[in-house]
C-alpha positions in Angstrom: 0.0 0.0 0.0 1.3 3.4 -0.9 2.4 5.8 1.9 2.0 9.5 1.6 4.5 11.2 3.9 2.9 14.4 5.0 6.1 15.4 6.8 7.8 16.1 3.5 5.0 18.3 2.1 5.2 22.1 2.3 2.5 23.1 4.9 0.7 25.4 2.6 0.1 22.5 0.2 -0.4 19.7 2.7 -4.2 19.4 2.8 -4.6 20.0 -0.9 -2.1 17.3 -1.7 -3.8 14.8 0.7 -7.2 15.6 -0.8 -5.8 15.1 -4.3 -4.4 11.7 -3.3 -7.8 10.7 -2.0 -9.5 11.9 -5.3 -7.0 9.8 -7.3 -8.1 6.6 -5.6 -10.5 4.3 -7.2 -13.4 3.0 -5.0 -12.0 0.4 -2.7 -8.4 1.7 -2.8 -6.5 3.0 0.2 -3.3 4.8 1.1 -1.5 5.4 4.4 -1.0 8.9 5.6 2.2 9.3 7.6 2.4 12.5 9.8 4.3 13.9 12.7 1.1 14.9 14.6 -2.5 13.6 14.9 -4.2 14.5 11.7 -7.7 14.7 13.4 -8.4 18.2 12.0 -8.0 16.7 8.5 -10.5 14.0 9.4 -13.1 16.7 10.2 -12.3 18.7 7.1 -12.7 15.5 4.9 -15.9 14.6 6.7 -17.3 18.1 6.0 -16.3 18.1 2.4 -16.6 14.4 1.4 -19.3 13.1 3.8 -19.2 9.4 4.4 -17.3 8.5 1.2 -14.1 7.4 3.0 -13.0 5.4 6.0 -10.3 6.5 8.5 -8.4 3.9 10.4 -5.5 4.7 12.7 -2.6 2.3 12.2 -0.1 4.1 14.5 -1.0 6.8 17.1 2.1 8.7 18.2 3.8 9.8 20.2 6.3 10.7 17.4 4.4 9.6 14.3 0.8 8.9 13.3 -0.3 6.7 10.4 -3.9 6.6 9.1 -5.3 4.3 6.5 -7.6 6.3 4.3 -9.9 4.3 2.0 -12.3 5.4 -0.6 -15.7 3.7 -0.1 
């Protein structure tokens, strides 16, 4: 499964890049988001914009890194 390392993305482009990665998925596909903090605000932004078209599953929850499996439903 592909990993998107958000720690290497310029902050001003971070959410747009993650949203584009999600948009590029086919239904049933997933990617792992790797980050240096809990991306919970992103979850709420995605829920507001995408509704229930995705699943969000924590794979790793800190304290140094977080990984979330994001799947397109």
